[in-house]
MIVEX-791587 format. One record per residue: residue in one letter; y, x, z of N, C-alpha, C in turn. Coordinates in steps of 0.1 Angstrom, whole numbers, plus 5000, padded with zeros to 4 digits. Example, Ala and Ser with C-alpha at 12.3 -4.5 7.8 and 13.67 -1.06 7.14 Angstrom:
A494351325078495551235078496751325078
S497851285071498951375071500051295079
This chain:
M466788411632466588441646465288381650
A464488461656463188421661463288351674
D463488221674463688151687462388081690
T462088061703461087981707461587831707
G460587741708461087601709461987571720
R461787651731462687631743464087681740
L464187791732465487841729466287751720
E465487681711466187591701466687471708
R466187441720466587321727467087351741
P468187431741468687461755469187341762
R469087341775469587231783470987261789
G471787161789473187171795474187211784
I475387171787476487191777476787341775
A476787421786477087561785475987631777
A474787601780473687661773473687631758
R473987501755473987471741475187531734
A476387541741477487611735477287751732
G476687821742476387961741475387991730
S474387901729473287921719473887901705
W474787801703475387771690476287891686
S477087941696477988051693477288171689
A476088201696475388321692474788311678
R474388191674473788171661474888171650
H476088121654477188111644478388201649
R478088331649478988421656480388421649
W480388441636481688451629482488321629
A481788211629482388081630483088061643
A482388101654482888091667484188181669
V483988301665485188401667486288351658
G485988321645487088271636487788151641
G486988061647487587931652488487961663
W488088051672488988091684490288151679
V490188251669491388311664492288211658
L491688121650492488011643493087921654
L492387891664492987801675494187871681
V494088001684495288071690496388081680
I496188111668497288121658497887981656
L497087881654497687741652498387691664
A497887721676498587671688499987741689
L499987871686501287941687502187891676
A501687871664502587831653503187691656
V502287591660502787461663503787461675
G503387541685504287551697505687601693
S505687701684506887771680507787671672
M507087581663507787491655508387371664
T507587331673508087211682509087261692
G508887381697509787431708509387371721
R509787441732509487391746510687321751
V510387211758511387131764511287151779
D512387201785512387231799512887121808
V512487131821512987031831514487031832
T515086921832516586911834516986911848
D518286921851518686921865518386791871
S518586681864518386541870516886521873
E515986591866514586581868514086671880
Q514786781882514286881891514286831906
V515286751909515486711923515286561924
P514486511934514186371935515286311944
G515186181947515986111956517386101952
E518286091961519786071958520286181950
S519886301952520386411945520086401930
G518886351927518586321913519386211907
R519686111915520586001910521986051907
V522486151914523786201912523786261897
S522786341894522786401880522586291870
T521786191873521486081863522786001860
I523485971870524785891868525685971860
L525886101863526786191855526286201841
D524986211839524486231825524686101817
E524385981823524585861816526085831813
A526985881822528385861819528885961809
G528086061806528586161797529586261803
I529386271816530286361824529586491827
D529986601821529286731824529886781837
A528986801846529386861859529587011856
A530787041853531087181849530687281860
A530287401855529887501864531187561871
G531287531884532487581891532287721896
E533387801896533387931901534487961911
T534288041920535288071930535388231932
V536588281932536888421935537588431948
L536988511957537588531970538488661970
I539688641974540588761976540888761992
Q540388871998540488882012540889022017
A541789022027542189142033541089212041
K540989342039539989422047540589462060
G539989422071540589462084541889382086
G542789452093544089392095544989412083
G546289402085547289432075547689322066
L547289322053547789232043547489082046
T548389002042548188852043548588802029
A548388672027548688602015550188602012
N550988632022552488632021552988772015
D552088872015552589002011552489011996
P553489091990553489111975552189171969
A551589261977550389331972549289221971
F549189131980548189031980548388941968
H549688901967550088811956549788871942
K550089001941549789081929548289081925
A547489091936545989091933545588951928
V546088851934545788711930546188691915
D547388741912547888721898546988801888
A546488921893545589001884544288931882
V543688871892542488791890542688681881
V543788601883544088481874544188531860
A544988631858545188681844543988731837
G543188811845541988871839540888761836
V540788661844539788561842540288471830
R541588441829542088361818541888431805
D542088561805541988631792540588641786
T539588611794538188611789537988491779
G538788391780538688271772537388191775
Q536788221786535588151790535788041800
V536988021805537187931817538187821814
T538187721822539187621822539487571836
A540487491837540887441850541187551860
L541787661856541987771864543187741874
R542987771887543887731897544187841906
S545387871909545787981918545787921933
P545488001943545487951956546887911961
Y547887961955549287931958549587791953
E548787741943548987601938548187501946
T546987541949545987451955545987461970
K546687551976546787581990545487611996
T544587671988543287721993543387861999
I544187862010544387982018543987962032
S543288052038542688032051543888022062
A543487972074544487952084545088082088
D544388192088544888322092545688392081
R545688332069546388382057545888512052
R544588542056543988672051542988652040
S542688522037541788492026542288382017
A542088392004542488291994541388281983
L541388161977540388131967541088101954
V540588171943540988131929539788051924
Q540087931919538987841915539187811900
F538087791893538087761879536687711875
E536587661863535387611858534987681844
M533687691842533287751829533387651818
R533787701806533787621794532387591789
G532187481781530887461775529887401783
D528687401778527487341785527287411798
P527287331810527087401823525687451824
E524687401817523387451817523287601812
K524187631803524187761797525387851802
A525987811812527187881817526788021822
S525588041827525188171832525088271821
E524888221809524788311798526188371793
H527288301798528588341794529488391805
I528888411817529688451829529988601830
Q529288681822529388821824530888871822
P531588831811532888881809533788841821
V533588731827534388691839534088781851
L532788811853532388901863532989041861
D533089081849533689211846535189211849
A535889101846537289091849537589091864
V536689021871536889031886536589171891
G535589231885535289371889536389461887
E537089451875538189531872539389511882
A539589381886540589361896540289421910
Q538989421913538589491926538789641925
D538489701913538789841912540189881913
R541089791909542589821910543189781923
H542489711932542989671945541989701956
Q541789831959540789871968540989821983
D542289791986542589751999542189602002
L541789541992541389401993539889381989
R539289271994537889241990538089131979
I537589161967537589061956536189031951
E535688911954534288881951534188741945
E533188721936532988591929531688531933
F531688401935530488321936530688181930
G529588131924529687991919528387961912
D528487841905527287791899526687891888
A527587941880527088031869526788161874
S527588221882527388361887526088361896
G525988251904524788251913523488231904
Q523588141894522388121885521988251878
K523088321873522788451866522088551875
A522588561887521988661897520588621900
F520288491901518988441904518088471892
D518588431880517688451868517388591866
D518388681868518188821866517088881876
A517288841888516288891899514888831896
F514888701893513588631890512988691878
G513788711867513188761855512688901857
D513488991864513089121866511789131874
D511689041884510489041893509289001884
F509388891877508188851869507888941858
T508889011852508589111842507789221848
Q508289261860507489371866506089331869
A505889201874504589161877503689141865
E504289091854503489071842503089201836
F503989301836503689421830502689511838
S502689481851501789551860500389491861
A500289361859499089291861497989331851
L498389341839497389371828496789511830
P497589621832496989751834496189761847
V496589691857495789691869494389621867
A494389511861493189441858492289521849
L492789581839492089661829491489791837
G492289851845491789971852490589931861
I490689821868489589781877488289751869
L488489681857487389651849486689771843
L487489881840486990001836486090061846
I486490051859485690111869484390021871
V484489891869483389801871482289831860
F482789831847481789841836481589981832
G482490071834482390211829482390231814
A482890121807482990131793484190051788
L484890111779486190051774485989921768
V485089901759484889781752484489661761
A483589691770483189591780484389551789
A485189651792486389621801487489541794
L487589571781488589501773488289351770
L486989321769486689181766487289081775
P487089091788487688981797489188981796
V489889091794491389091793491789031780
V491089061769491489011756491288851756
L490088811762489888671762490888591771
A491188651782492188591791493588581785
M493988691778495288691772495388601760
T494388591752494388501740494388351745
A493688331757493688191762495088161767
F495788261773497188231777498088211765
L497888291754498788271743498488131736
A497288091735496987961729497587851738
T497487861751497987761760499487751759
T500087871757501587871756502087781745
G501387791733501687701722501387551725
L500287531731499887391735500787331745
V501287411754502187361765503487321758
A503987401748505187371742505187231735
V503987191730503787061724503886951735
V503086981745502986881756504286861763
S505186971763506386961771507386851765
H507086801754507886691749507586561756
W506486561764506186441772506286481787
V505786591791505986641805506686781804
H507986781808508786891806508387011814
M508587131809508087261814509187341820
S508887461825509887551830509387691829
D510287791832509887931832508987961843
T509187891855508287911866506887871863
A506687751856505387711852504787801843
N505487861834504987961824504488081831
S505188131841504788251848503588221857
V503488111863502288071871501088061862
M501388001850500287991840499688121837
L500588221835500088361832499188411844
L499688391856499088441868497688381869
V497588251868496288181870495388201858
G495988201846495188231834494488361834
L495288461838494688601839493588601849
A493788541861492888541871491588471868
V491588351863490388281860489788331847
G490588361837490088411825489188541827
V489688631834488988751837487688721845
D487888631855486688601864485588541855
Y485888441847484888371839484188471830
C484888551823484288651814483488751822
L483988781834483188881842481888821846
F481888701851480688631855479588631844
Y480088591832479188581820478688721816
L479588811815479288941809478289021819
R478589011832477689081841476289021841
R476188891840474888831839474088871827
E474788881816474188921803473689061804
R474489151810474089291812472989301822
E472989221832471889221842470589191835
E470589081827469289041821468789151811
R469689211804469289321795468789441802
A469389471814468889581822467489551827
A467189421829465889381834464789391823
G465189421810464189441800464189331790
R464989231791464989121782465789161769
D465389101758466089121745467389061745
A468289101736469689051736469788901735
Q468888831727468988691725468588621738
T467588661745467188601757468188621768
A468788741768469788771779470988681777
L471388661764472488571762472188421766
R470888381762470488251766470488221781
I469988321788469988301803471388311809
A472288401803473588401808474388271805
A474088211794474788091790474287971799
A472987971802472387861810472787871825
T473087991829473288011844474788041847
S475288161843476688191845477588091837
G477188061825477987971817478087831824
R477087781830477087661837478087671849
A477887791856478787811868480287811864
V480487871852481887871847482387731845
L481587651839481987511836482287431849
V481387441859481487371871482787421878
S482887551879484087611885485387571878
G485387581865486587541857486987401859
V485987311859486387171861486887151875
T486287221885486787211899488287261900
V488587371893489887431894490887331887
I490487271876491287181868491587051877
V490587001884490786891893491886931904
A491687051909492587091920493987101914
M494187161903495487171897496087041893
A495286941890495786811887496386741899
G496086791911496686731923498186751923
M498686851916500086871916500886771908
L500086701899500686591891501086471900
F500586461912500786341920501986371930
T502586481929503686511938504986431935
G505086391922506286331917507486421916
I507286551917508286651916508086721902
A509186721894509086771880508486911879
E508987001888508587141888507087151891
F506587081900505187081904504287021893
K504786911887504086851876503986951864
A504987031861504987131851503987241854
M503987291866503087391870501687341870
G501387221875500087171875499487151861
L500287091852499787071839499587201831
A500487291833500387421826499187501830
T498887501844497787581849496487511846
L496387381846495087321843494787331828
M495787341820495587361806495087501803
V495687601810495187741807493787761813
V493487701824492087711829491087641819
A491487531814490587461804490387551792
V491387611787491287691775490487821778
A490687881789489988001793488487961795
M488187851801486787801803486087781790
V486787721781486187691767485887831760
G486887921761486688051755485488131761
S485388121774484288191780482888151777
V482688021774481387971770481187951755
T482187991747481987981733482188121726
V483488161726483688291718483088411725
L482988411738482388531745480988551741
P480088451741478688471736478688521722
A479588471714479588511700479988661699
L480988701706481388841706480288931712
L479588891722478488971728477388981718
S477088871710476088881700476488971689
L477788971685478289061674478189201678
L478689231690478789371695477389431698
G476489351704475189411708475389521717
E474689641714474789761722476189821722
R476989781712478289841710479289801721
V478889701729479689661741479789781751
E478889871750478889991758479690111753
K480390081741481190191735482390231744
G482790351743483890401751483490421765
R482290471767481790501781482690611787
L482890601800483590701807482690781816
P482390911812481390991819481590991834
F482791001839482991021853482690891861
L482490781853482090651860480590621857
A479790731856478390711852477690621863
R478090631875477390551885477590401883
A478790371877478990231875478390171862
K477890261853477390221840476190141842
R476090031833474889951832474289911845
R475189881855474689831868475189691870
G475389611859475989481861475089391869
G473689411869472889321876472289391888
S472589511891471989581903472489521916
E471589521925471989461938472889551946
S473789491954474789571961474189621974
R474189751976473589811988474589772000
V475889771997476789742008476489602014
W476389502005476189362009474789342015
R473889422010472489412016472589462030
T473389562033473589622046474289512055
V475289452050475989342057475089232060
L474289192050473489072052472389082062
G471989212064470889232074471189172088
P472189222095472589162108472989012107
V473588972096473988832095472788742095
L471788772088470588692087469688712099
R469788822106468988842118469588752129
R470888742130471588672140472588572134
P472088472127472988382119473888302128
K473488262140474288182149475488262154
L475188392158476188482163477188512152
S476688542140477488572128478388452125
L477888332125478588212122479788192132
A479388212145480388192155481488292155
L481188422153482188522152483088512140
A482488482128483288482116484188352116
S483688242120484488122120485488132131
G485188192143486088212153487288292149
A486988402142487988492137488988422127
L488388342118489288262109490088162116
I489588092126490287992134491488062141
V491188182147492288262153493388292143
L492988342131493988372121494788252117
A494188132118494788012113495787952124
V495587992137496387932148497887942145
P498488052141499988052139500487942129
A499587892120499987792111500387662117
V499887642130500187522137501787502138
G502387612141503887612142504687652130
M504087632118504687672106506087602104
N507087682101508387622098508687642083
T508787532076509087542062510587512059
A511087572049512587552046512787612032
N513787552026514287612013515087732017
L514687852013515287972017516787982012
T517688022020518988052016519088172008
L520188202002520388321993520088442001
D520688452013520488572021519088592026
Q518388482028516988492032516088532020
E516488482008515688511996515888651991
F517188701991517488831985517988931995
G518288892008518988982017520389012012
D520889132015522289162011522289251998
R521189251991521089331979521889291967
L522189151966522889101955524389071959
P525289111950526689091953527088951956
V526388851948526788711950526388661964
V525388721970524988681984526088721994
T526488841993527588882002528888801999
A529188771987530288691983530188551989
Y529088491988528788361993529088362008
N528488462015528688462030530088482034
H530788572027532288592030533088462028
I532788392017533588272014533188162024
D531988162028531588052038532188082052
E532288212055532988242068534388202068
A535088232057536588202056536888052054
F535987992046536187852042534787782044
P534487742056533087682059532787562050
G531687572043531287472034531987462021
G533087532019533887522007533187581995
S532287681997531687741986530487661981
D530087561988528887481984529087341990
P529987261985530287131991529187021987
A529186921995528386801991529186731980
K528386661971528986601960528586451960
V529586361961529386221962529886161948
V528986101941529286041928529385891930
V530585831928530885691931530885621917
K530085521915529985441903530285301906
A531285241899531685101902531985031889
D532084901889532384821877533884851873
D534684871883536084911880536485011891
I536585131887536885241897538285231902
D539185161895540585141899540785021907
A539784941910539884821918540384851932
A541184771937541784801950540784821961
P539684741962538684771973537984911971
V537784951958537185081956538085191960
R539385181956540385281959540485291975
D540485181981540685181996539385242002
A538185211997536985272002536985422001
L537485471989537485611987538485681997
A539585621999540585682008539985682022
R539285572026538685572040537485672041
F536785682030535685782030536185922033
R537285962026537886092028538386112042
T538986012048539486022062538286022072
E537285932070536185932079535286052079
A535186112067534386232066534786342076
V536186352077536686452086536686402100
A537086272102537086212116535786212122
K534686192115533386182121532686322123
G533386422118532886562121531986612110
A531886552099531086602088531686712080
S533086712080533786812072535086842079
K535586962076536987002081537986982069
G537486942057538386922046538587052039
P539387052028539886932022538886862014
V538886722014537986642006538686601993
E538186651982538786631969538086521961
V538886441954538386331946538886351932
T537986341922538286341908537786211902
V538786141896538486011890538286011875
H537185961870536985951856537085801852
R538285761849538585611847537785551836
K537685631825537085571813535585541816
Q534985621824533585601828533385521841
N534485481847534385421860533585491870
V533785621871533085711880534085801887
A533885821900534685921908533686021914
V534186151914533386251920534086311933
V533486301944534086341957533386471962
E534186571964533586701969533986711984
V532886731992533086732007532586862012
P533386962017532887082023532187042036
L530887072038530187032049530287132061
I530487082073530487172084529087232086
G528987362087527687422088527587522077
G528087492065528087582054526687642051
S526487772053525187832049524187812060
D524587762072523587722082522987592079
E521687602073521087482068520987372078
G520587402090520387302100521687222103
K522787292105524087232108524587152095
A524387212083524887152071524087022069
E522787022072521986892070522486792080
R522886832092523386732102524686662097
S525486752091526786692085526486602074
L525486632065524986552054524586412060
N523786422070523286292076524386202081
V525486272087526586192091527286122079
L527386192068527986132056527086012051
R525786032050524885932045524685812054
D524585842067524185742076525285672083
E526485732084527585672091528885652083
V529285762076530585742068530385652056
R529385672048529185602036528985452038
P528085412048527885262050529185192054
A529985262061531185192067532385192057
T532185272046533285282036532785232022
L532285322014531885292001530685192001
G529885202011528685102011529084962014
A530284942019530784802022531384732010
V531484801999532084741987530884701977
D530884571973529884521964529984591950
G528784621945528784681931529084831931
V529184891942529385041942528185121946
D527785211938526685301940527285441943
A526885501954527485631958526485731964
P525585771955524585881960525286011963
I524786081973525386211978524386321974
G524886421966524086531962524686661967
G524486771960524886901964523586981968
S523787111971522587191974521887151987
T522687121997522087082010521286952008
A521886852001521286731998519986751990
S520086831980518986861971517786921979
S518087011988517087071996516386972005
K517186882011516686782020515786682012
D516286632001515586531993514286591988
F514386721984513086791979512086801990
N512486842002511586852013510986722017
D511786612017511386482020510286432010
K510586451998509586411987508386491988
L508486621990507286701991506486672003
G507086642015506386602027505586472024
S506086372017505386252015504286272004
A504386381996503386401986502186471992
V502286542003501186632008499986552011
P499986442019498686372022497886322009
P498586252000497786211988497286331979
V498086441978497586551970496386621977
F496486641990495386701998494186611997
A494286481998493186391998492586391984
F493386391973492886391960491986521957
V492586631960491886761958490586771965
V490586731978489386751986488386651982
V488686521980487686421976487086451962
F487886491952487286521939486486651939
A486986751947486186871948484786841954
F484786761965483586721971482686651962
L483186551954482286481944481786571933
L482586671929482086761919480986851924
M481086901936480086981943478786901945
L478986771949477886681951477086661938
M477786631927477086611915476586731908
S477186851911476786971904475587031911
F475487021924474387081931473386981937
R473686851935472786741940472386771955
S473386801963473186821977474386781985
L474286691994475286642003475786762012
T474786832017475086942026475887052019
I475587092007476287202000477787151998
A477887021994479186961991480086972004
V479486932015480286932028480587072032
T479687162032479887302036480887372026
S480887332014481887392004483287352008
I483487232012484887182016485287252029
V484387262039484687312052485087462050
L484287542043484487682041485887702034
N486087622024487387642017488587612025
L488487512034489587472043489787582053
L488687652058488787762067489587872060
S489287902048489888012040491387982038
V491787852035493187822033493887822046
G493287772057493887772070494187922075
A493288012072493488152076494688212068
A494788172055495888222047497188172052
Y497188042056498487982062498888052074
G497888082083498188152095498688292093
I498188362083498688502080500088492075
L500388392066501688372061502688352072
T502388262081503288222092503488342102
A502388422105502588532114503488642108
V503288662095504088772088505488732086
F505688622079506988582074507888502084
Q507188432093507988352102508188422116
H507088482121507088552134507388702132
G507288752120507588892117506588992121
W505288952124504289042127503889122115
G504289252115503889332103504789312091
A505889232093506689192082507289322075
G507589422082508189542076507289602066
L505989582067505089642057505289582043
V505789462042505989392029507489372027
G508389422035509789412033510289272035
A509789202046510089062048510889042061
E511589142066512289122079513389012078
G513388932089514488842090514388712083
V513188682076513088562069512988442078
G511988442087511888332097511388202093
A510988182080510488052075509588082063
I508787972060507987972048508687882038
V508887932026509587852016508787722014
S509587612014508987472015507987442005
W507987481993507087441983505787521983
L505687631991504587721991503287661997
P503287592009502087552014501287452005
L501887361999501187271989500787351977
F501587431972501187511960499987601963
L500087671975498887751978497687681980
F497787561987496587481989495887451976
V496687401966496087361953495487481946
I496287591945495787711938494587771945
L494587791958493587851965492287771966
F492487641967491287551967490587561954
G491387571943490787581930490087711928
L490887821930490387951928489187991936
S489187951949488087991958486787921953
M486787811946485587751940484887841930
D485687931924485088031914483888101921
Y484188171932483188241939482088151945
H482488041951481587961957480587901947
V480987851936480087801926479187901921
F479788021918478988131913477888171922
V478188191935477188241945476188131947
V476588011950475687901953474787861941
S475387881929474487851917473387951916
R473688081920472588181919471588161930
I472088111942471088081953470187961949
R470887861943470087741938469087781927
E469487861918468687911908467387981913
A467588071923466488131929465588031937
R466187931943465487831950464587751940
L465087711929464387641919463187721913
A463387861913462387951908461287971918
G461387911930460187921939460488001952
R461588051954461888131967462188031978
N461888081990462288002002463788022004
T464287952014465787952016466288082019
K465688152028466188292032466188382020
D465088392013464988482001465988441991
A466188311989467088261979468588301982
V468888291995470188332000470388481998
V469488562002469588702000469688741986
H468888681977468888711963470188671957
G470688551961471888501955473088581959
V473188631971474388701976474388841971
V473188911972473189061968473289071953
T472788981945472888991930474288951925
T474988871933476388831928477488911935
A477088991945478089061953478989151944
G478289221934479089311926480089231918
V479689121912480589041904481788981912
V481388921924482388861933483388961938
T482789081942483689191947484689231936
S484089251924484989301913486089201909
A485689071909486588971905487688961916
A487188971929488188961940489089071940
V488589191938489489311937490589291927
I490189241915491189221905492289111909
M491789001915492688901919493588951930
V493089021940493889071951494889171946
A494489251937495389351931496589291924
V496189191916497289121908498189041917
F497588971927498488891936499288981945
S498689101948499489191957500689241950
I500689251937501889291929503089201933
F502789071934503788971937504389001952
G503489061960503989091974504889201974
T505089281963505989391962507289351956
L507489231951508689191944509889171954
S511089161948512189151957512489011963
M512088911956512288771961511288741972
Q511788691983510988661995509888551991
S510288451984509388351980508188401972
M508488501963507388561955506588651964
K507188721974506388801984505388701991
Q505988591996505088502003503988451995
M504188411982503188371974502088481972
G502588601969501588711967500788741979
V501388751990500688782003499688672006
G500088542004499188432007497988421998
L498288441985497088441976496188551978
A496788671980495888791981495088781994
A495688742005494988732018493788632017
A494088512011493088412010491888452001
V492188521990491088561981490288671988
L490888761995490188862002489288802012
I489788712020488988642030487888572024
D488188502013487188422006485988502001
A486288611995485288691989484488781999
T484988792011484288872021483688792032
V484588742041484088672053483388542049
I483988462040483388332036482088352029
R482088432017480888442009479888542014
G480388642022479388742027478888712040
V479488632048479088612062478788462065
L479888382064479788242067478788162059
L478888182046477988102037476488132039
P476088262039474688292041474188252055
A475088272065474588232079474488082080
A475388012074475287862075474087812067
M473887862055472687822047471387852053
L471287972060470088002066469787912078
L470787882086470687792097470287652093
L470787602081470587472076469187462070
G468687572065467287572059467187472048
E466087382050465787282039466887172038
R467687162049468687062049469787102039
N469787222034470787262023470587172011
W469387122008469187051996468986901998
Y469586862009469486722013470386632004
L469886531998470586431991470086291994
P470786212002470286082006469885991994
K468985911996468485821985469685731979
W470585691988471585601984472685671976
L472585811974473485881966472885931953
R471585901951470885961939471285891926
W472085781927472585721915473685801909
L474285891916475385971911474986041898
P475886061889475586141877475086281881
D474086331873473386461876473986561867
L474886651873475386761865474586891867
A473486881873472687001876471687021865
H472187051853471287071842471087221840
D470287271849469887421849468787441838
E468787551833467687601825466987711833
P465987691841465487791850465087921843
A465488031848465088161843463688181848
P462888271842461588301847461588351861
A460688311869460688351883460588501885
Q461288551895461288691897460688721911
R460388841913459788871926460788851937
P460488771947461488751958461988881965
T463288871968463888981976463988941990
S463589021999463588982013464189102021
L464989062031465589162040464689182053
V464089072057463389082070461989032067
G461089112071459689072069459189082055
A457889042053457289042040457788942031
P457688962017458188862008457488732010
A458288622009457688492012456988451999
R455988362002455188301991455288151992
P456388091988456487951989455587871980
D455187761984454387671975455287571969
A454687481962455487381954456387291963
D455887271975456587181984457787241991
D457987381988459087451994460287441985
R460187371974461287361964462287251969
P463487251964464487151967463887011964
R464186921972463686781970463986731956
H465286741952465586681939464886741928
A464386871929463686941919462286881917
R461786811927460386761926460386621921
V461586551920461586411916461186401901
């Protein structure tokens, strides 16, 4: 390879990595393939360890699971079958009703999957009006896997319903509810995963007009995901993972993997279109877009690391999995991609699509659309800044009244799932009975007189204080010195009322009874308690996570661009983007404005984990575009352009890449907006809206207007900050003719360069 001295000594990690990969093409490609194969093989051998029930929920609810686990008591998956008269007519006293109950009991018993089967005539679980009764039982075996064995029981209940059409016979419980959720969740993500790749590939075909060029980003993104899947399995032995984390990893991995390859590939094509040879084009792409990929990737990794500070196992799993896939995609983009481009050469244009001739070989062409938009923005920057920022603030206003909640089954799925209607019918007939609070009492001697007396008083006070209408059931495990008390909460499926009942149990009943006995530990769990404990933990985690992400993103921008001004404006613009996304979410899903367009009627709340999740994801992903655009502006500035020309050049030459990347992200995220689960809809709409705003209003209007108004202050770095590490290792490209929208091309002198460039 005929390299100049400068080519042999590239500056910066990205440039050196790209140069090495281009010279050792087969080694780079072979090393990447070997990494993917080894990661998958090792991950397959070690297996993935998932988050357990006791880890998933913090606070008292987590202690409930911990005590039961330590005592070796499996909290069996409980199931309930409702037999209910339709309209008037039958009651539990009628032979036909009794016959239906016997049919359910016999059918369920014959499956061989259940234990502790109880008829309502034995347990007296018959409603006051005698029109509803409950058959109760527990699933055999590991409760964690009960959902895998519930289908025969569901079939038996279904057969009983078919034979007794004059009665309503429905089942709800831990296993049936989990199966319904897993099926819906799995179907949703399968649909999203199978739709995302074709959508991304189709958009890339339009962008590049050639099959090989379009396949490269998708192949790199998917191999990065596969490699990370294996690595995550190994890491899961220390930080446990989950299916949700794996799905989010795919989503983020596809988004950033395609983006990074797109940035690199478009710059390489742009330099070749400008007449540079393949080696020089690769060198410039490595030194510029490669560096932007590294800065962007590290920023996204830092943002994702914020989820590790929540103290919530599911968030820690998602944070670690996503930062790992971003790291692998980033490494692949600056190593194996240059090697592949060097190997392919002109063959990267293979598979051209004639009807997309307009899109061919225009990777570096300036965007006429954005040039048109930039004209009025730069002629009236103050007005543009005021209008754009005002519009985003207006969009963000609804977020002030955001109501977060753990969505109930009917909010999450509507009435589409049989278990949802079964749950509601059971809750109406037996308030709180379908989902009771669970008190786990641990004592040195569970049979001691003070403990027995406290348990009796707890049962009585729970009803007397208005937390429950009963019956309060106690199961004593003498060998383990543990008792389990089930308390049907007044409020049932009404989360607000159920939480007030829970507070009465925790704050009034327990202190006066079980809490008054020395050596007794009595945490209160159940789904209402789990929801409250999760929200409390999440609320306390928000300030430190937000602070961590913002502070570290600020420091990375400061060190990467050697400008206090750019670091501050980066944070402000990203916060505006996130705020607008929050406002859109609240308006659609809480207030119902346009909710019918996404099938979100009647939700009335934002799922509690989403605001923090969106903040971390969006803050990280929005840096992709910001770093890429500002890097190009800074590059032009270092090449001798004045601020206005540098801004114009940076925006119009990156507009095609940013638009293409944004369209892919918006399309992929929008797929989630079409799924059946409301939480997935909210995630998809929030991500899609934020990315769309970020790639248009933020990068096309606010950023150029703000930078033009700031002028030379864009490059301001106080002397007292110059000790910071310098990550701005650019390898300047040859100066190009300035591009100007207004007036004649500027002819800046040496003093018009950024201050830190003259040091």
